[in-house]
N, C-alpha and C positions, 0 to 999 in steps of 0.2 A: 362577370366573374364573381364568385362567392367569396369575397374578401372579409377580413376581420371587421366586425361591427357593421356588416352590411346585411340587411334583411332582404331575403329573396321574395320576389313577387310571384315566383313559381308556386302554384297551389299544390303540386304533387298529387293530383287526383287521378290522372290518366297515365297510361303507359308512356305516351309521348312526352309528358311532363317529367316523368321519372328518367326517361332516356336523356332528356335535355339537362337535367341536374347532373347525371353521371357524365355526360359529354363535357360539361363545364369543368368538372373535376379532372377528367382526363386531358382536357385541353390545357389546363394549368400545368399539368405534369409534362405535356409535350413541349412546352416552352423551355423546360429544363433538360430536354432530352436531345443531345447532339445526334444528328443523323450518322449512321454507320457505327454507332457505339453499342456495347452490350450492357451498359449500366448508365445511371445518371445520379448526380448528387443533389440532395434536397436540403443540405445544411451541414454544419460543422460540428454538431454535437456527436458524442461517441457512445457506442454500445460495447459490450465485452468482446465483440468480434471486430475484425478489421474493417477499414473504411470501404475497401473494394467489395467485400461481402455485403456490407450495408447498402451499397449502391446497387448491387444485384438484387437485394431484397426489395428495395423500393420499386424497381422495374417489375419484378415478379408479382408483387402484390397488386399492381395496377391491373394485372390480367384477370383477377377475380371479378372485375367489372367488365372487362373487355370481352372475355371468352363467351359469356352468356349472350352478349349482344351479337357477336359473330355467329354463334350457333343459331340464333334466330334469323339470320340472313341480313342483319343490319349492316349498312355501310359505315365502317369506322375509319375516318380519314387517316388516322395515324397507325392503323394496324400493321401496315407494311414495315414500319420502323421497328415494331416489336418482333415481327417474324424474322427480320434481319438480325436483330439483337440475339434471338434464340440461336440462329445459325452460327453467329460469331461466338457466342458464349459457350456453346457446346463443342466447338472445334478446337482440339488440343494443339493444333498448329497455329492458332490465332493468338495475337497479343491480347485480345479481349477474352480469352478462355476463362471460364468461371472456376476452373481448377478441380483438383482431386479433393474429395471430402475426407474429413477426419471423424472420429467418434464424436457424437453429440454436436454435430456441425449445424450451424444455422442454415446452410444451403439445403440440408435435408428437409427442413421445414418448408422452404419455398418450392420444393419439387411438387408439392401437392397441387399447386396451381396449374402446372403443366399436365399433371394427371387429369385434372378437370377438363382442360382444353381438349386433350385427346379423347376423353370419355364423351364429351358433348358433341364434338365435330367429327370424331373418328378419323378416317383417312383424309377427309377434306381439309383438316388443319395442315396436312403435310403436302398438299398439292403442289406447292412451289418448292418443295425440298427435293434436292437430288438424292439418289440412292446413298451417296456418302454422307450427306447431311442428315438423312434419316438414321443412318448407323451411328453418327456422332451423338444425336439426340438420345437414341436408345441407350448407348453405352454410358453417357453421362448420367442419365436418370437411373440407370440400373445399379448405380452405386448404392442406392438406398435399400436394395433387396435384402442384403445381409448386414446392413450397417448397424453399429452399436448406437442405440438411442435411449433416451429416458423411457422407462416403462410407464407410459402415460398415453395421452391422446396422440402423441407422436406416432404410435403404431399405425394410425389411420393414414399418415402421409405415404407410407409404403404401400398400403392397400390402394390408395388413390392412383399411385403410379402404375401398379400392376393392372388395375381396371382400365386405365388409359391405354396401356400396351395392348391389352386384349381387344378392346373395342376399335383400336386403330390398325389392327392386323399386324402388330409387332410381336416378337417373341415375349412370352409372359410366363410367370411362375405361379401356378396354382397353389403350390405348397407354401409359398411365402405369404399368400393371403390367409391360408388356414392358420399358419403360425402366429400371425399378428392378431387375428381374431381370438385365438385361444388365449393369448396373453391378456387381452382386454376383458375377456370373460371373467377373469379372476377378480376383477374389481367392479363387477356388476352387483349392485346392492338390492335390486328388486324395485318393482313399481315404476320402472322407467328410469331409475336413477343409477348413475355410476359415481365413483370417486375418480379424480384425475390421477389414477395410479394407486397402488396399494397404500392405504392409510393417508391419502392426500385429500385436499378439500373438494367440496361439492359447490362449484362456483359457475361462472358463465362458460367455462370450458365444456361443461356438460351439454349446454345448448348449442354453442357456436362451433363445437368440435365434434363430440361423439355423435349427437343426433343429426347435426348438419351433414357430416360425411356419411353417416349411416343411411340417411334418407336418399342421398345421391346414389349410393351403392344399391340400395333396395329398389330404386326406380330403374336404374340402367342395367342391372344384372339379375333382374327378377326371373327371367326365363331360364337362366342357367343355374341359379342358386335360389330356388323358390322358398325353401324352408328357412334359410337365413334371412332372406328378404322379408318374409312374413314376420319373423321374430323382431327384426329391426323396426318394422312398421308398428307392430304391437307395442313395443317399448316406447316409441316416439308418441304414440297415442296416449299412453299412460302419463308420460312426462308432460305432455301438453296440458293436461288437466291441472297440474300444479304450476307450471311455468307461467300460465296466463296471469297468475296472481302477482307476478313481479311487474306488471304493466299498469300504469296509471291512466286515467281516462284521457288526459291531455297528451299522451304520447311518451311521457318520461318512463324510464325503468329505474328500479331501485339500484343504485350503484353499490357494488359489494365485491370484494376480492381484487385480484390483480388483473393486469392487462386491460384496464378500463380505457386506456388510450385508443383502443380499437373501436370505440364509440358505437357506430351503427351496428357493429357485429353483435351487439347485445340482443338484437332481434333477428339475426340471420336464420335462426331456427324457423321462424315463421315463414321466411322466404323459401326455405327448404320444404316446409309443409305444403306451400302452394305448388312448388315444383313437383313434389311427389303426389299431389292430389290426395293427400291424407285426409280421410273422412273423420275429422275431429271437431272442428267448428266450421261454420259455413264459409264459403269464399269471401263473403262480405265482411265477416268478423276478422278473418285473417288479413284481408286487405287493409282494414282499418288499423289493426295492430302495427303493421309495417309502416304504412304511410303517415300515420300520426307521429310515430317515432321519428321518421325522417324529417317531417316538418319541424318538430321540436328541435332537432339537432341543427337544422339549417337556420334557426333563429339565434343560435349561440355563436359567440366570437371564436370559432375554432379554426378559421383559415387565416393565413398571414396575408400581407399586402399583395403577394403574388398568386393568391388563391390556393396555396399549399396547406394541406392539413398539418396542424401543429401537434407537438407532443403535449399531452395534458388531458384534461377531461372537458369541462364546460368552458375552458379558456386555456391559453398556453401556460403550462406549469411544469417545468423540468424537475422541480423538487418532488413531484408526485410519481415520477416514472421509475420503472424497473431497469435493471442493468442490461436487459436484452432489448431495450427500446432504442432503435436508431431513428434518424429523421424520416425514413420511409416506412417504419413499422405501422403507423396509424392506418395505412392503406389496406390493412386486413379488414377495415370497415366495409370495403367494397364487396365482401362476401354476401352482404345483404342483397346485392343486385342479381343473385342467381335467378330470381323470379323473372328477369328480363329474357331468359331463355324461352319463356312462354310467349306465344304470339298474341297480338292484340285482340284476336277474336276468342281467346281462351276464357273460360268461365270466371277465372280469377280477375281478369282485367275488365270483363263485362259486368261483374257483380257491382251492386250498389254498396258503397262503403258503409259499414255498420259500426256502431259503438261497441264498447265492451258488453258482453252479456251480463246478466245479473250474477253477481258474485257474492259469496258469503262475507260478512264483516270480518271474520277471522278464518284462517285456513292453515292448518298444521301440516308440515311436510317432514315427517319423522326422519326419512333418509338424509335429508339436507340439514336436519337439526334446526329448523326454522318454523316460525309462525308468522304469516303475513296478515297485516291488518289493513283493511280498506275503509277509509273514512267515507262520509256521505258522498254518493255518486262517484266514488273511487277517484276523487281528485287528488288524494294524498295516500300513498302506500308506505307503510312502515314494516320493515322486516325485523322481528325479534330473532336473535340467533344465539347459539350456544357458545360461540367462540372457537372456530376452527383454527388450526395452525398449519401454515404453509411451511413445510419442512426445509425448503431452500432458503428461508429467512430473507426473502427479497426485501428491499427497502420499504419501510413503513408496513411491514407485515401485520403488526398488531392493529394499526389503524384500519387496515383493509379487511381484516378477518375477525377480530376478537372483540369489537365493541358490542354492547348489549343490543343496539338498534341502529338501523340504517334507513334513510328516508329518500323517497323519490323526489321530494321537493328541496330538501336541505342537505342531502348527501352526507358528508362527514368531513372532519378535518384530519390533517396529517401532522406528525411531529415536525417541529422546526428547530429543535435543540434538545439536549439532554438535561439541562438545568433550568428549573423554574416552571411553575405550573402553566404560565401562558404559552410555553413552547410544547407542552406535553400532550396536546390533542385530547383534552379531558372530556369532550362531548361524548355522551352515551357510554361513559366509563366510570368505574369507581377506582380512583387512584389513591395509593397509600405511600407515605414516606415516613422516615424516622426523624423528621424535623430538620433534614438537611437539604430539602428542596429537590431531591432526586426521587422521582415517583415511579412506582410499579403498579401495574394493573393485571387484569386477566390476560393470560397468554395461552398456555396449554391447559386443557381441561382434563382432570383425572377421571371424571364421570359425567355423563350427560343423560338426562331423561327428558323425553318429549312426549306430550300428549295434546289433546285438543285444547286444554285449558292453560297450560303453562309449559315453560322450558326450565329445567333445573340443571345446574352445573356445579361441580366442585373444583376449586382451583386453589393454588398455593403460591402466592407471590414471594414468600420466603419459606425455608424448610420448617419454620416454627410458627407460621401464620397460615391458617387454613380458612377458606371462605366457601360457603355454600350460597348460591344465588338462585332465586326464582324470578322469572320474568313472566308476568301475567297480563294478557291483553284485557282491556277493560273499556269498551267503547272506543272513543278517540284518545283515551289515555292508555298508558300501560303502567302497571305497578311493579316495583322492584323490591324484593325482600332479600336481605343479606344476613346470614349468620356468620359472625367472625369469631374465630378462636385464635387469639394472638398471645404470644409470649413477649411482645414488644409494645412500647409506647408509640402510637402512630398518629400522624395527621392524615385526615381523609378529605378528599375532594371528589364529589360525584356530580357529573354534568348532564344537562339535558341536551337538546339539539342546538346546533350552531346556526345563528342567523347573522345578517349583516350588522355591523357595529351600530348600536343605538343605546340611548339611556335605558337603565333598568329600573324596575320597581320592586320593592320588597313586598312579599305577600304575607299578610297577617289576617287569617280568617278562621274562625271556629277552632282556635288553638293550634292551627297549622301555620308553619312558616315556610318561606321559599322565595323564589325570585322569578320575575316575568320580564321578558324583553320583547317589546313591540317594535319591529324593524320594517324597513321598506319591503322586504321579501317575505314577511310573515312574522308570526308570534311564537315564542317558545317559553315554556314554563317548567319548573321543577318545584315540587312541594314536599316537604318533609312530613311524614306520617308517624314519626317516631316519638315516643314519650320518654323512654329511659335515657337516651343520649340526646343531648341538645345539638342540633345542627343549624347553622345560620345560612340565610340566603345571601348570595353574592353574585357577581358577574365577572367572568374572565374575558379579557380582550386579547385575542391572538394576533400575531403579526400578519401582514398581508400575505396572500398566497398560501394561507393555511387551509382554507376551505377548498374542496375540489369543485364547488359549484360557482364561486364568485371570488374575484381577486382581492376585494376589500378586506380589511380587518374583520374578523368574526367576533360576535358576542355570544358567550355560552353561559346561560344561567346555571349556577352551581349551588350545592349545599356543602358547607365546610364544617368540620368538627374534630375534636380530639377523641381518640379511642385508647383507653388504658388497657393494660394486659388483662386477659380473661376472655370470657364469652359474652358477646353482645349481639343485639339484633338492630338492624337498620331497615326502615321502610320509607319508600317515597313513591310519588306518582309523577309521571312525565307526560307532557303533551306538546305538540307543535302543530301549527296550521296556518291557513291563509289570513285569519283575523284573530281578534282577541276574544270573541264570543265564547262563553263557557269556561274560560280559563280560571276564574276565581269562584265559580259556583259549580255545583255537581262534581266536586273533587271526590275521588273514590274514598270510601271508608274502609279501614283495615283494622281488624281486631285479632289478637293473638292470645289464645288460651289453650292450655293443656295440649300442647303440641299440634294444635290445629289453627289454621289461618282462615279467617272469614273475610271475604272481599265483597263489598256492597256498592252498587252504582246503578243509576237508572237505566243504563244500557244493558244491564244484566237482568234477565227475566227472574232469576232467583239468586239468593246469596250463593257465592262460590265458596266452598269449603275445601281447603287443601290440607292434607296431612303432611306435616313437615318432618 
C-alpha cells in the first residue's frame, strides 16, 4: 500500500510496474467500497455539492484508471463491483439511483468517464447488461446532451458521452457534438492554445482537458470525422512544443492555477499523446515525461494511512483546496493511466525511456502569457507570468494565478489570513498597504505584453495607484522592474521564492542590498537594484501549511520599503535553486536612462535593452 510517508520500491519503468501502482491505488479504494453499492465515501470533508454526489464522483473517477486496463484485456479483480454500481446508479427504480441532473451539476462532469469506457470498449462494456440496464445507462447519460453547463472544457463531457454512445452502438446525437465543438472554437487562441472559456485562464485545463479529450476523439473517431481529427491532432502537436517546458528533468511540473489536487493529471496530456500515437516527440521522450512525473509523485506524502489520495498538493492541505474538491476529487489524477489501454508490445512501452530533449533556457508562450526558464540541465523550472484572473474567484485565486513567478521546486504559498504580512502569501509578489497591515497585490491586469525577452503588465491595486511591471528572464535570475504612480503613502513588501524555514542572511554587495535564505530544500534570494528608493532585506516566516510543497513554516526573503506619493521606480533580482552557488556574485546589473532599461548579466550574450 502506498500510504503517507511511504516510499515505493516500484521503479515504474515497465507497463507491468505501472499497472501494479494503479492496482494498489484501486485496491485501497476497493476496501472502502461496499459490495452492491453505487457509491462509496472517502472522507467527511465537504464540497459545494451534496455528499451522495461526492460519493458518486469518487467512484466514477476511479474508472479513469480502470477502463483503460479493461480495454487492454487486463483482469481487474474489482471490476464487477463497478459494473454493478453503474447498473444500480442508473436505475431510477433503485435506492442507489444517481438521480436527475440539474444545470451546472457535478454529475455531468463525471459522465465523461462513462463516455470513455463506452468509447474504448464499445459494446463489450455492456456485455453483462440486460436490455433494460442498457436503456437505463443511456437515458441517465443522455441528460448531458442538452444540459446547461459552464461554457468551458465542460463541453467536452457531452462530446465524450456522445462518442461513447456512437461506438457502443447506442443512439447518439451528431448535432450535439457539432454544437459543443462550435462553442469551444470561440475560445481557441491559436498555436495550440485555448482559454478555459471566454476570457478565462490558460492553465492545466488546457492540457488535461481540451487536448486530452481532443486526442481521444481524434484517435477513436478519425474515420468518421477526419477533418476535425486532423485539426485536433495538429493543435495538440503545436501545444506539445510549449507544454514540454513546464516539466523539470526530475519529473516535477510547475504548479500553477487551480485544481492542482488532481496531481498526476498535470501530465495526462502526454499519456494521451502516447495513446494517440501523436508524432511530436519520440515514444521514449514521452514515456520519460510521464513515468518520471509518476515516480516524483509517489515519493510525496499524498496518501493517507489507508492508501487513499488526500486533498492537497505535495501533502494533505485542505486550506489549499477549491470549493468543488470533495474527498474523491483527487482521483481525476487517474486520467494519466490512459496509456494503459496500449498493450505491452506497443512502441510506447517497448521504447527506452529518454530524458528531456535539449530545451532553450527561456521559452516564451504568448498565448499563455508566460515565459518558462530552465536552469542548468532543467533541474529547476520557473514560470514568469502576467497574472491571469480566474473569474469564479475560487479560494486563493491570487496565489494560484497572479504571482510573478512559479517554481517546479518551490511551488508557491497561499494566504492564511487577511491581516499581517506573514499571512499574505508574499512570495513572488509586490504587496502594498497603507500602513494598516492589510495588503494588496496584482490581481487583474489591465494590459499585458509578452515577447521573447520580457512580460509587461499594468495593474491597479487601488483606483489611484497604478503599477507597470516588467518581468525579465536573466539566466537563473529574473529581474523585476516596477513603475509606481501612487496618490497614497504606501508600505511595500516584495518577495522571492518560499523555502523551508531557516535563518536568513542580509546581502550587502556592490551597493546592492537584499536577503538570502539557505534552507534544507534549497536557497532563495532577492536583491534590490534600486538607487532612488531604499529597500531593506528581511525574511518573512509564514504559518505551517502555507506552502503547497511542504507542511513546515516557510521562509520568504523580502525587500521592504516606504513609497511616498508620486512616481517611482523599483528594481530587483530574484533567484532560487538547489544550493547557494552564484547567489551573491553575478547579480544582474540594471541601468535606467532616457526611458530605456539596460540589463547586463554573464548569461546574456549581449546587453538587453528594453524601451519602457
